N, CA, C, O and the ligand as a Tripos MOL2 file, in Angstrom:
@<TRIPOS>MOLECULE
protein
  269   267    68     0     0
PROTEIN
NO_CHARGES

@<TRIPOS>ATOM
      1 N        -182.0330  -48.8710   40.7110 N.3       1 MET1
      2 CA       -181.7750  -48.5280   42.1140 C.3       1 MET1
      3 C        -182.4550  -47.2080   42.4400 C.2       1 MET1
      4 O        -182.0550  -46.1450   41.9650 O.2       1 MET1
      5 N        -183.4730  -47.3020   43.2470 N.am      2 THR2
      6 CA       -184.1600  -46.0790   43.6540 C.3       2 THR2
      7 C        -184.0880  -45.9320   45.1650 C.2       2 THR2
      8 O        -184.9830  -45.3690   45.7950 O.2       2 THR2
      9 N        -183.0200  -46.4410   45.7240 N.am      3 GLN3
     10 CA       -182.8870  -46.3820   47.1730 C.3       3 GLN3
     11 C        -182.7320  -44.9400   47.6150 C.2       3 GLN3
     12 O        -181.9310  -44.1740   47.0810 O.2       3 GLN3
     13 N        -183.5200  -44.6120   48.5980 N.am      4 HIS4
     14 CA       -183.5100  -43.2560   49.1120 C.3       4 HIS4
     15 C        -182.6890  -43.2020   50.3840 C.2       4 HIS4
     16 O        -183.0500  -43.7920   51.4030 O.2       4 HIS4
     17 N        -181.6140  -42.5060   50.3110 N.am      5 THR5
     18 CA       -180.7330  -42.4400   51.4700 C.3       5 THR5
     19 C        -180.8290  -41.0700   52.1070 C.2       5 THR5
     20 O        -180.7350  -40.0380   51.4430 O.2       5 THR5
     21 N        -181.0170  -41.0920   53.3980 N.am      6 VAL6
     22 CA       -181.1050  -39.8390   54.1370 C.3       6 VAL6
     23 C        -180.0900  -39.8720   55.2750 C.2       6 VAL6
     24 O        -179.9690  -40.8660   55.9920 O.2       6 VAL6
     25 N        -179.3980  -38.8170   55.4180 N.am      7 VAL7
     26 CA       -178.4530  -38.7220   56.5270 C.3       7 VAL7
     27 C        -179.2320  -38.3870   57.7870 C.2       7 VAL7
     28 O        -179.8810  -37.3460   57.8840 O.2       7 VAL7
     29 N        -179.1510  -39.2900   58.7410 N.am      8 LEU8
     30 CA       -179.9350  -39.1270   59.9520 C.3       8 LEU8
     31 C        -179.0730  -38.5860   61.0850 C.2       8 LEU8
     32 O        -178.5730  -39.3340   61.9240 O.2       8 LEU8
     33 N        -178.9190  -37.3100   61.0860 N.am      9 ASP9
     34 CA       -178.1330  -36.7130   62.1580 C.3       9 ASP9
     35 C        -178.8200  -36.9160   63.5000 C.2       9 ASP9
     36 O        -178.1880  -37.2770   64.4930 O.2       9 ASP9
     37 N        -180.1170  -36.6780   63.5110 N.am     10 LEU10
     38 CA       -180.8800  -36.8270   64.7450 C.3      10 LEU10
     39 C        -180.8580  -38.2790   65.2080 C.2      10 LEU10
     40 O        -180.6270  -38.5650   66.3830 O.2      10 LEU10
     41 N        -181.0930  -39.1670   64.2950 N.am     11 ALA11
     42 CA       -181.1160  -40.5840   64.6410 C.3      11 ALA11
     43 C        -179.7470  -41.0350   65.1350 C.2      11 ALA11
     44 O        -179.6410  -41.8200   66.0770 O.2      11 ALA11
     45 N        -178.7300  -40.5410   64.5010 N.am     12 ALA12
     46 CA       -177.3790  -40.9160   64.9170 C.3      12 ALA12
     47 C        -177.1200  -40.4330   66.3350 C.2      12 ALA12
     48 O        -176.4890  -41.1180   67.1400 O.2      12 ALA12
     49 N        -177.6160  -39.2520   66.6180 N.am     13 ALA13
     50 CA       -177.4290  -38.6870   67.9470 C.3      13 ALA13
     51 C        -178.1710  -39.5130   68.9900 C.2      13 ALA13
     52 O        -177.7400  -39.6190   70.1390 O.2      13 ALA13
     53 N        -179.2690  -40.0840   68.5820 N.am     14 LEU14
     54 CA       -180.0720  -40.8710   69.5060 C.3      14 LEU14
     55 C        -179.7370  -42.3500   69.4320 C.2      14 LEU14
     56 O        -180.3680  -43.1730   70.0960 O.2      14 LEU14
     57 N        -178.7500  -42.6790   68.6280 N.am     15 ALA15
     58 CA       -178.3330  -44.0700   68.4790 C.3      15 ALA15
     59 C        -179.5180  -44.9470   68.0970 C.2      15 ALA15
     60 O        -179.8030  -45.9440   68.7600 O.2      15 ALA15
     61 N        -180.1880  -44.5790   67.0520 N.am     16 THR16
     62 CA       -181.3390  -45.3310   66.5830 C.3      16 THR16
     63 C        -180.9540  -46.7570   66.2040 C.2      16 THR16
     64 O        -180.0370  -46.9730   65.4120 O.2      16 THR16
     65 N        -181.6520  -47.7100   66.7680 N.am     17 PRO17
     66 CA       -181.3710  -49.1050   66.4140 C.3      17 PRO17
     67 C        -181.9180  -49.4280   65.0390 C.2      17 PRO17
     68 O        -183.1060  -49.7130   64.8880 O.2      17 PRO17
     69 N        -181.0770  -49.3860   64.0630 N.am     18 HIS18
     70 CA       -181.5210  -49.6400   62.7050 C.3      18 HIS18
     71 C        -181.5710  -51.1380   62.4310 C.2      18 HIS18
     72 O        -180.8810  -51.6550   61.5530 O.2      18 HIS18
     73 N        -182.3920  -51.8030   63.1950 N.am     19 ARG19
     74 CA       -182.5240  -53.2260   62.9420 C.3      19 ARG19
     75 C        -183.9880  -53.6280   63.0070 C.2      19 ARG19
     76 O        -184.7040  -53.2640   63.9400 O.2      19 ARG19
     77 N        -184.4120  -54.3610   62.0320 N.am     20 CYS20
     78 CA       -185.7900  -54.8160   61.9970 C.3      20 CYS20
     79 C        -186.0000  -55.8870   63.0610 C.2      20 CYS20
     80 O        -185.2830  -56.8870   63.0960 O.2      20 CYS20
     81 N        -186.9840  -55.6710   63.9240 N.am     21 SER21
     82 CA       -187.2430  -56.6300   64.9940 C.3      21 SER21
     83 C        -187.9020  -57.9000   64.4690 C.2      21 SER21
     84 O        -187.9370  -58.9210   65.1560 O.2      21 SER21
     85 N        -188.4170  -57.8300   63.2610 N.am     22 ALA22
     86 CA       -189.1250  -58.9850   62.7190 C.3      22 ALA22
     87 C        -188.1770  -59.9640   62.0350 C.2      22 ALA22
     88 O        -188.2870  -61.1750   62.2300 O.2      22 ALA22
     89 N        -187.2570  -59.4520   61.2420 N.am     23 CYS23
     90 CA       -186.3950  -60.3530   60.4830 C.3      23 CYS23
     91 C        -184.9190  -60.1280   60.7740 C.2      23 CYS23
     92 O        -184.0680  -60.8810   60.3010 O.2      23 CYS23
     93 N        -184.6140  -59.0950   61.5500 N.am     24 GLY24
     94 CA       -183.2300  -58.8760   61.9470 C.3      24 GLY24
     95 C        -182.4020  -58.1360   60.9180 C.2      24 GLY24
     96 O        -181.1990  -57.9470   61.1000 O.2      24 GLY24
     97 N        -183.0360  -57.7190   59.8470 N.am     25 SER25
     98 CA       -182.3010  -56.9790   58.8350 C.3      25 SER25
     99 C        -181.8210  -55.6450   59.3830 C.2      25 SER25
    100 O        -182.5410  -54.9570   60.1060 O.2      25 SER25
    101 N        -180.6120  -55.2980   59.0310 N.am     26 THR26
    102 CA       -180.0730  -54.0080   59.4800 C.3      26 THR26
    103 C        -180.0450  -53.0210   58.3210 C.2      26 THR26
    104 O        -179.3560  -52.0020   58.3650 O.2      26 THR26
    105 N        -180.7910  -53.3400   57.3110 N.am     27 ASP27
    106 CA       -180.7730  -52.5170   56.1100 C.3      27 ASP27
    107 C        -182.0320  -51.6640   56.0020 C.2      27 ASP27
    108 O        -182.5360  -51.4100   54.9080 O.2      27 ASP27
    109 N        -182.5270  -51.2310   57.1510 N.am     28 LEU28
    110 CA       -183.7180  -50.3930   57.1340 C.3      28 LEU28
    111 C        -183.4270  -49.0690   56.4580 C.2      28 LEU28
    112 O        -182.3540  -48.4880   56.6170 O.2      28 LEU28
    113 N        -184.3920  -48.6140   55.7140 N.am     29 SER29
    114 CA       -184.2270  -47.3190   55.0720 C.3      29 SER29
    115 C        -185.3000  -46.3730   55.5920 C.2      29 SER29
    116 O        -186.3850  -46.7930   55.9940 O.2      29 SER29
    117 N        -184.9770  -45.1200   55.5730 N.am     30 THR30
    118 CA       -185.9050  -44.1260   56.0850 C.3      30 THR30
    119 C        -187.0560  -43.9250   55.1210 C.2      30 THR30
    120 O        -186.8690  -43.6860   53.9280 O.2      30 THR30
    121 N        -188.2510  -44.0310   55.6780 N.am     31 LEU31
    122 CA       -189.4320  -43.8630   54.8480 C.3      31 LEU31
    123 C        -189.8260  -42.3950   54.8290 C.2      31 LEU31
    124 O        -190.0290  -41.8010   53.7700 O.2      31 LEU31
    125 N        -189.9280  -41.8330   56.0010 N.am     32 THR32
    126 CA       -190.2200  -40.4180   56.1000 C.3      32 THR32
    127 C        -189.6910  -39.9270   57.4290 C.2      32 THR32
    128 O        -189.5100  -40.7030   58.3670 O.2      32 THR32
    129 N        -189.4520  -38.6710   57.4980 N.am     33 GLU33
    130 CA       -188.8780  -38.1250   58.7230 C.3      33 GLU33
    131 C        -189.5190  -36.7840   59.0280 C.2      33 GLU33
    132 O        -189.5590  -35.8870   58.1860 O.2      33 GLU33
    133 N        -190.0110  -36.6680   60.2320 N.am     34 THR34
    134 CA       -190.5740  -35.4010   60.6610 C.3      34 THR34
    135 C        -189.8930  -35.0090   61.9590 C.2      34 THR34
    136 O        -188.9550  -35.6700   62.4060 O.2      34 THR34
    137 N        -190.3580  -33.9640   62.5410 N.am     35 HIS35
    138 CA       -189.7560  -33.5450   63.8020 C.3      35 HIS35
    139 C        -190.1070  -34.5000   64.9260 C.2      35 HIS35
    140 O        -189.4010  -34.5790   65.9300 O.2      35 HIS35
    141 N        -191.2000  -35.2240   64.7520 N.am     36 ARG36
    142 CA       -191.6690  -36.0800   65.8340 C.3      36 ARG36
    143 C        -191.4840  -37.5520   65.5460 C.2      36 ARG36
    144 O        -191.2940  -38.3540   66.4600 O.2      36 ARG36
    145 N        -191.5390  -37.8990   64.2940 N.am     37 ASP37
    146 CA       -191.4910  -39.3170   63.9530 C.3      37 ASP37
    147 C        -190.4490  -39.5990   62.8860 C.2      37 ASP37
    148 O        -190.2360  -38.8090   61.9660 O.2      37 ASP37
    149 N        -189.8200  -40.7260   63.0330 N.am     38 VAL38
    150 CA       -188.9580  -41.2250   61.9800 C.3      38 VAL38
    151 C        -189.4620  -42.6070   61.6360 C.2      38 VAL38
    152 O        -189.4470  -43.5140   62.4670 O.2      38 VAL38
    153 N        -189.9030  -42.7570   60.4200 N.am     39 LEU39
    154 CA       -190.4270  -44.0520   60.0000 C.3      39 LEU39
    155 C        -189.4050  -44.7600   59.1270 C.2      39 LEU39
    156 O        -188.7720  -44.1610   58.2570 O.2      39 LEU39
    157 N        -189.2660  -46.0410   59.3850 N.am     40 PHE40
    158 CA       -188.3530  -46.8510   58.6030 C.3      40 PHE40
    159 C        -189.1270  -47.9500   57.8990 C.2      40 PHE40
    160 O        -190.1810  -48.3860   58.3600 O.2      40 PHE40
    161 N        -188.5950  -48.3790   56.7980 N.am     41 THR41
    162 CA       -189.1860  -49.5100   56.1160 C.3      41 THR41
    163 C        -188.1160  -50.5680   55.9180 C.2      41 THR41
    164 O        -186.9650  -50.2620   55.6060 O.2      41 THR41
    165 N        -188.5130  -51.8080   56.1050 N.am     42 CYS42
    166 CA       -187.5770  -52.9110   55.9610 C.3      42 CYS42
    167 C        -187.6970  -53.4820   54.5530 C.2      42 CYS42
    168 O        -188.7730  -53.9240   54.1510 O.2      42 CYS42
    169 N        -186.6110  -53.4750   53.8120 N.am     43 PRO43
    170 CA       -186.6600  -53.9680   52.4270 C.3      43 PRO43
    171 C        -186.8150  -55.4830   52.3640 C.2      43 PRO43
    172 O        -187.1420  -56.0310   51.3120 O.2      43 PRO43
    173 N        -186.5820  -56.1530   53.4740 N.am     44 ARG44
    174 CA       -186.6450  -57.6100   53.4400 C.3      44 ARG44
    175 C        -188.0550  -58.1180   53.6990 C.2      44 ARG44
    176 O        -188.5790  -58.9310   52.9370 O.2      44 ARG44
    177 N        -188.6710  -57.6340   54.7820 N.am     45 CYS45
    178 CA       -190.0080  -58.1370   55.1090 C.3      45 CYS45
    179 C        -191.0800  -57.0750   54.8730 C.2      45 CYS45
    180 O        -192.2670  -57.3150   55.0900 O.2      45 CYS45
    181 N        -190.6420  -55.9010   54.4280 N.am     46 ARG46
    182 CA       -191.5620  -54.8400   54.0300 C.3      46 ARG46
    183 C        -192.4150  -54.3220   55.1720 C.2      46 ARG46
    184 O        -193.4780  -53.7480   54.9370 O.2      46 ARG46
    185 N        -191.9790  -54.5110   56.3760 N.am     47 LEU47
    186 CA       -192.6870  -53.9210   57.4970 C.3      47 LEU47
    187 C        -192.2040  -52.4910   57.6840 C.2      47 LEU47
    188 O        -191.0820  -52.1290   57.3320 O.2      47 LEU47
    189 N        -193.0910  -51.7040   58.2490 N.am     48 ALA48
    190 CA       -192.7260  -50.3250   58.5390 C.3      48 ALA48
    191 C        -192.5630  -50.1700   60.0440 C.2      48 ALA48
    192 O        -193.3110  -50.7600   60.8240 O.2      48 ALA48
    193 N        -191.5950  -49.3850   60.4380 N.am     49 TRP49
    194 CA       -191.2870  -49.2140   61.8490 C.3      49 TRP49
    195 C        -191.2360  -47.7450   62.2000 C.2      49 TRP49
    196 O        -190.8780  -46.8910   61.3890 O.2      49 TRP49
    197 N        -191.6020  -47.4860   63.4220 N.am     50 ARG50
    198 CA       -191.5480  -46.1230   63.9130 C.3      50 ARG50
    199 C        -190.6020  -46.0870   65.1140 C.2      50 ARG50
    200 O        -190.6480  -46.9440   65.9960 O.2      50 ARG50
    201 N        -189.7680  -45.0950   65.1150 N.am     51 PHE51
    202 CA       -188.8510  -44.9490   66.2330 C.3      51 PHE51
    203 C        -189.5790  -44.1830   67.3230 C.2      51 PHE51
    204 O        -189.8840  -43.0000   67.1760 O.2      51 PHE51
    205 N        -189.8490  -44.8710   68.4100 N.am     52 GLU52
    206 CA       -190.6700  -44.2790   69.4510 C.3      52 GLU52
    207 C        -190.1490  -44.6700   70.8200 C.2      52 GLU52
    208 O        -189.9490  -45.8510   71.1060 O.2      52 GLU52
    209 N        -189.9350  -43.6890   71.6510 N.am     53 LEU53
    210 CA       -189.4650  -43.9310   73.0110 C.3      53 LEU53
    211 C        -188.2110  -44.7980   73.0370 C.2      53 LEU53
    212 O        -188.0580  -45.6840   73.8780 O.2      53 LEU53
    213 N        -187.3360  -44.5200   72.1070 N.am     54 GLY54
    214 CA       -186.0540  -45.2050   72.0860 C.3      54 GLY54
    215 C        -186.1180  -46.6210   71.5700 C.2      54 GLY54
    216 O        -185.1790  -47.3970   71.7430 O.2      54 GLY54
    217 N        -187.2260  -46.9600   70.9350 N.am     55 ASP55
    218 CA       -187.3500  -48.3120   70.4190 C.3      55 ASP55
    219 C        -188.0750  -48.2870   69.0870 C.2      55 ASP55
    220 O        -188.7590  -47.3230   68.7440 O.2      55 ASP55
    221 N        -187.9070  -49.3670   68.3500 N.am     56 LEU56
    222 CA       -188.6200  -49.4760   67.0880 C.3      56 LEU56
    223 C        -189.9190  -50.2280   67.3190 C.2      56 LEU56
    224 O        -189.9170  -51.3580   67.8080 O.2      56 LEU56
    225 N        -191.0170  -49.5990   66.9660 N.am     57 VAL57
    226 CA       -192.3080  -50.2480   67.1030 C.3      57 VAL57
    227 C        -192.9400  -50.3610   65.7230 C.2      57 VAL57
    228 O        -192.7810  -49.4710   64.8870 O.2      57 VAL57
    229 N        -193.6550  -51.4520   65.4870 N.am     58 PRO58
    230 CA       -194.2580  -51.6470   64.1750 C.3      58 PRO58
    231 C        -195.3640  -50.6300   63.9130 C.2      58 PRO58
    232 O        -196.1570  -50.3030   64.7960 O.2      58 PRO58
    233 N        -195.3930  -50.1550   62.7110 N.am     59 VAL59
    234 CA       -196.4510  -49.2370   62.3120 C.3      59 VAL59
    235 C        -197.6110  -50.0540   61.7860 C.2      59 VAL59
    236 O        -197.4520  -50.8620   60.8710 O.2      59 VAL59
    237 N        -198.7560  -49.8430   62.3560 N.am     60 GLU60
    238 CA       -199.9240  -50.5990   61.9400 C.3      60 GLU60
    239 C        -200.2630  -50.2970   60.4850 C.2      60 GLU60
    240 O        -200.1200  -49.1680   60.0150 O.2      60 GLU60
    241 N        -200.7030  -51.3060   59.8050 N.am     61 SER61
    242 CA       -201.0600  -51.1050   58.4130 C.3      61 SER61
    243 C        -202.1640  -50.0620   58.3090 C.2      61 SER61
    244 O        -203.1310  -50.0650   59.0700 O.2      61 SER61
    245 N        -201.9910  -49.1990   57.3720 N.am     62 GLY62
    246 CA       -202.9900  -48.1470   57.2040 C.3      62 GLY62
    247 C        -202.6020  -46.8740   57.9360 C.2      62 GLY62
    248 O        -203.1370  -45.7990   57.6660 O.2      62 GLY62
    249 N        -201.6690  -47.0090   58.8610 N.am     63 THR63
    250 CA       -201.2300  -45.8300   59.5710 C.3      63 THR63
    251 C        -200.2750  -45.0230   58.7130 C.2      63 THR63
    252 O        -199.2860  -45.5380   58.1910 O.2      63 THR63
    253 N        -200.5800  -43.8070   58.5860 N.am     64 ARG64
    254 CA       -199.7370  -42.9240   57.8010 C.3      64 ARG64
    255 C        -199.3330  -41.7280   58.6440 C.2      64 ARG64
    256 O        -200.0310  -41.3450   59.5820 O.2      64 ARG64
    257 N        -198.2360  -41.1660   58.3060 N.am     65 THR65
    258 CA       -197.8300  -39.9710   59.0230 C.3      65 THR65
    259 C        -198.7670  -38.8390   58.6620 C.2      65 THR65
    260 O        -199.2020  -38.7030   57.5180 O.2      65 THR65
    261 N        -199.0550  -38.0570   59.6330 N.am     66 ARG66
    262 CA       -199.9220  -36.9120   59.3990 C.3      66 ARG66
    263 C        -199.0540  -35.7020   59.1440 C.2      66 ARG66
    264 O        -198.3270  -35.2310   60.0180 O.2      66 ARG66
    265 N        -199.1490  -35.2250   57.9560 N.am     67 ALA67
    266 CA       -198.3110  -34.0910   57.5790 C.3      67 ALA67
    267 C        -198.7660  -32.8390   58.3100 C.2      67 ALA67
    268 O        -198.1830  -31.7710   58.1260 O.2      67 ALA67
    269 ZN       -187.6600  -56.9380   58.3820 Zn       68 ZN68
@<TRIPOS>BOND
     1     1     2 1
     2     2     3 1
     3     3     4 2
     4     3     5 am
     5     5     6 1
     6     6     7 1
     7     7     8 2
     8     7     9 am
     9     9    10 1
    10    10    11 1
    11    11    12 2
    12    11    13 am
    13    13    14 1
    14    14    15 1
    15    15    16 2
    16    15    17 am
    17    17    18 1
    18    18    19 1
    19    19    20 2
    20    19    21 am
    21    21    22 1
    22    22    23 1
    23    23    24 2
    24    23    25 am
    25    25    26 1
    26    26    27 1
    27    27    28 2
    28    27    29 am
    29    29    30 1
    30    30    31 1
    31    31    32 2
    32    31    33 am
    33    33    34 1
    34    34    35 1
    35    35    36 2
    36    35    37 am
    37    37    38 1
    38    38    39 1
    39    39    40 2
    40    39    41 am
    41    41    42 1
    42    42    43 1
    43    43    44 2
    44    43    45 am
    45    45    46 1
    46    46    47 1
    47    47    48 2
    48    47    49 am
    49    49    50 1
    50    50    51 1
    51    51    52 2
    52    51    53 am
    53    53    54 1
    54    54    55 1
    55    55    56 2
    56    55    57 am
    57    57    58 1
    58    58    59 1
    59    59    60 2
    60    59    61 am
    61    61    62 1
    62    62    63 1
    63    63    64 2
    64    63    65 am
    65    65    66 1
    66    66    67 1
    67    67    68 2
    68    67    69 am
    69    69    70 1
    70    70    71 1
    71    71    72 2
    72    71    73 am
    73    73    74 1
    74    74    75 1
    75    75    76 2
    76    75    77 am
    77    77    78 1
    78    78    79 1
    79    79    80 2
    80    79    81 am
    81    81    82 1
    82    82    83 1
    83    83    84 2
    84    83    85 am
    85    85    86 1
    86    86    87 1
    87    87    88 2
    88    87    89 am
    89    89    90 1
    90    90    91 1
    91    91    92 2
    92    91    93 am
    93    93    94 1
    94    94    95 1
    95    95    96 2
    96    95    97 am
    97    97    98 1
    98    98    99 1
    99    99   100 2
   100    99   101 am
   101   101   102 1
   102   102   103 1
   103   103   104 2
   104   103   105 am
   105   105   106 1
   106   106   107 1
   107   107   108 2
   108   107   109 am
   109   109   110 1
   110   110   111 1
   111   111   112 2
   112   111   113 am
   113   113   114 1
   114   114   115 1
   115   115   116 2
   116   115   117 am
   117   117   118 1
   118   118   119 1
   119   119   120 2
   120   119   121 am
   121   121   122 1
   122   122   123 1
   123   123   124 2
   124   123   125 am
   125   125   126 1
   126   126   127 1
   127   127   128 2
   128   127   129 am
   129   129   130 1
   130   130   131 1
   131   131   132 2
   132   131   133 am
   133   133   134 1
   134   134   135 1
   135   135   136 2
   136   135   137 am
   137   137   138 1
   138   138   139 1
   139   139   140 2
   140   139   141 am
   141   141   142 1
   142   142   143 1
   143   143   144 2
   144   143   145 am
   145   145   146 1
   146   146   147 1
   147   147   148 2
   148   147   149 am
   149   149   150 1
   150   150   151 1
   151   151   152 2
   152   151   153 am
   153   153   154 1
   154   154   155 1
   155   155   156 2
   156   155   157 am
   157   157   158 1
   158   158   159 1
   159   159   160 2
   160   159   161 am
   161   161   162 1
   162   162   163 1
   163   163   164 2
   164   163   165 am
   165   165   166 1
   166   166   167 1
   167   167   168 2
   168   167   169 am
   169   169   170 1
   170   170   171 1
   171   171   172 2
   172   171   173 am
   173   173   174 1
   174   174   175 1
   175   175   176 2
   176   175   177 am
   177   177   178 1
   178   178   179 1
   179   179   180 2
   180   179   181 am
   181   181   182 1
   182   182   183 1
   183   183   184 2
   184   183   185 am
   185   185   186 1
   186   186   187 1
   187   187   188 2
   188   187   189 am
   189   189   190 1
   190   190   191 1
   191   191   192 2
   192   191   193 am
   193   193   194 1
   194   194   195 1
   195   195   196 2
   196   195   197 am
   197   197   198 1
   198   198   199 1
   199   199   200 2
   200   199   201 am
   201   201   202 1
   202   202   203 1
   203   203   204 2
   204   203   205 am
   205   205   206 1
   206   206   207 1
   207   207   208 2
   208   207   209 am
   209   209   210 1
   210   210   211 1
   211   211   212 2
   212   211   213 am
   213   213   214 1
   214   214   215 1
   215   215   216 2
   216   215   217 am
   217   217   218 1
   218   218   219 1
   219   219   220 2
   220   219   221 am
   221   221   222 1
   222   222   223 1
   223   223   224 2
   224   223   225 am
   225   225   226 1
   226   226   227 1
   227   227   228 2
   228   227   229 am
   229   229   230 1
   230   230   231 1
   231   231   232 2
   232   231   233 am
   233   233   234 1
   234   234   235 1
   235   235   236 2
   236   235   237 am
   237   237   238 1
   238   238   239 1
   239   239   240 2
   240   239   241 am
   241   241   242 1
   242   242   243 1
   243   243   244 2
   244   243   245 am
   245   245   246 1
   246   246   247 1
   247   247   248 2
   248   247   249 am
   249   249   250 1
   250   250   251 1
   251   251   252 2
   252   251   253 am
   253   253   254 1
   254   254   255 1
   255   255   256 2
   256   255   257 am
   257   257   258 1
   258   258   259 1
   259   259   260 2
   260   259   261 am
   261   261   262 1
   262   262   263 1
   263   263   264 2
   264   263   265 am
   265   265   266 1
   266   266   267 1
   267   267   268 2
@<TRIPOS>SUBSTRUCTURE
     1 MET1         2 RESIDUE 1 A MET
     2 THR2         6 RESIDUE 1 A THR
     3 GLN3        10 RESIDUE 1 A GLN
     4 HIS4        14 RESIDUE 1 A HIS
     5 THR5        18 RESIDUE 1 A THR
     6 VAL6        22 RESIDUE 1 A VAL
     7 VAL7        26 RESIDUE 1 A VAL
     8 LEU8        30 RESIDUE 1 A LEU
     9 ASP9        34 RESIDUE 1 A ASP
    10 LEU10       38 RESIDUE 1 A LEU
    11 ALA11       42 RESIDUE 1 A ALA
    12 ALA12       46 RESIDUE 1 A ALA
    13 ALA13       50 RESIDUE 1 A ALA
    14 LEU14       54 RESIDUE 1 A LEU
    15 ALA15       58 RESIDUE 1 A ALA
    16 THR16       62 RESIDUE 1 A THR
    17 PRO17       66 RESIDUE 1 A PRO
    18 HIS18       70 RESIDUE 1 A HIS
    19 ARG19       74 RESIDUE 1 A ARG
    20 CYS20       78 RESIDUE 1 A CYS
    21 SER21       82 RESIDUE 1 A SER
    22 ALA22       86 RESIDUE 1 A ALA
    23 CYS23       90 RESIDUE 1 A CYS
    24 GLY24       94 RESIDUE 1 A GLY
    25 SER25       98 RESIDUE 1 A SER
    26 THR26      102 RESIDUE 1 A THR
    27 ASP27      106 RESIDUE 1 A ASP
    28 LEU28      110 RESIDUE 1 A LEU
    29 SER29      114 RESIDUE 1 A SER
    30 THR30      118 RESIDUE 1 A THR
    31 LEU31      122 RESIDUE 1 A LEU
    32 THR32      126 RESIDUE 1 A THR
    33 GLU33      130 RESIDUE 1 A GLU
    34 THR34      134 RESIDUE 1 A THR
    35 HIS35      138 RESIDUE 1 A HIS
    36 ARG36      142 RESIDUE 1 A ARG
    37 ASP37      146 RESIDUE 1 A ASP
    38 VAL38      150 RESIDUE 1 A VAL
    39 LEU39      154 RESIDUE 1 A LEU
    40 PHE40      158 RESIDUE 1 A PHE
    41 THR41      162 RESIDUE 1 A THR
    42 CYS42      166 RESIDUE 1 A CYS
    43 PRO43      170 RESIDUE 1 A PRO
    44 ARG44      174 RESIDUE 1 A ARG
    45 CYS45      178 RESIDUE 1 A CYS
    46 ARG46      182 RESIDUE 1 A ARG
    47 LEU47      186 RESIDUE 1 A LEU
    48 ALA48      190 RESIDUE 1 A ALA
    49 TRP49      194 RESIDUE 1 A TRP
    50 ARG50      198 RESIDUE 1 A ARG
    51 PHE51      202 RESIDUE 1 A PHE
    52 GLU52      206 RESIDUE 1 A GLU
    53 LEU53      210 RESIDUE 1 A LEU
    54 GLY54      214 RESIDUE 1 A GLY
    55 ASP55      218 RESIDUE 1 A ASP
    56 LEU56      222 RESIDUE 1 A LEU
    57 VAL57      226 RESIDUE 1 A VAL
    58 PRO58      230 RESIDUE 1 A PRO
    59 VAL59      234 RESIDUE 1 A VAL
    60 GLU60      238 RESIDUE 1 A GLU
    61 SER61      242 RESIDUE 1 A SER
    62 GLY62      246 RESIDUE 1 A GLY
    63 THR63      250 RESIDUE 1 A THR
    64 ARG64      254 RESIDUE 1 A ARG
    65 THR65      258 RESIDUE 1 A THR
    66 ARG66      262 RESIDUE 1 A ARG
    67 ALA67      266 RESIDUE 1 A ALA
    68 ZN68       269 GROUP 0 **** ****
């Protein structure tokens, strides 16, 4: 078990919809978190999602967060 759990105070405040739009899984885990972006990864379909404008949008393959 290498599940990485992060307490999302900001996300909780914004009521982040932790549900994968592709497969409906609610078990999204945080991939990375910055001041501007919160990326989630779905353990079921392995898609990555970005929380943007109050919605989850798919992260294009190859897109990485810019540190
Ligand atoms: Zn999924």
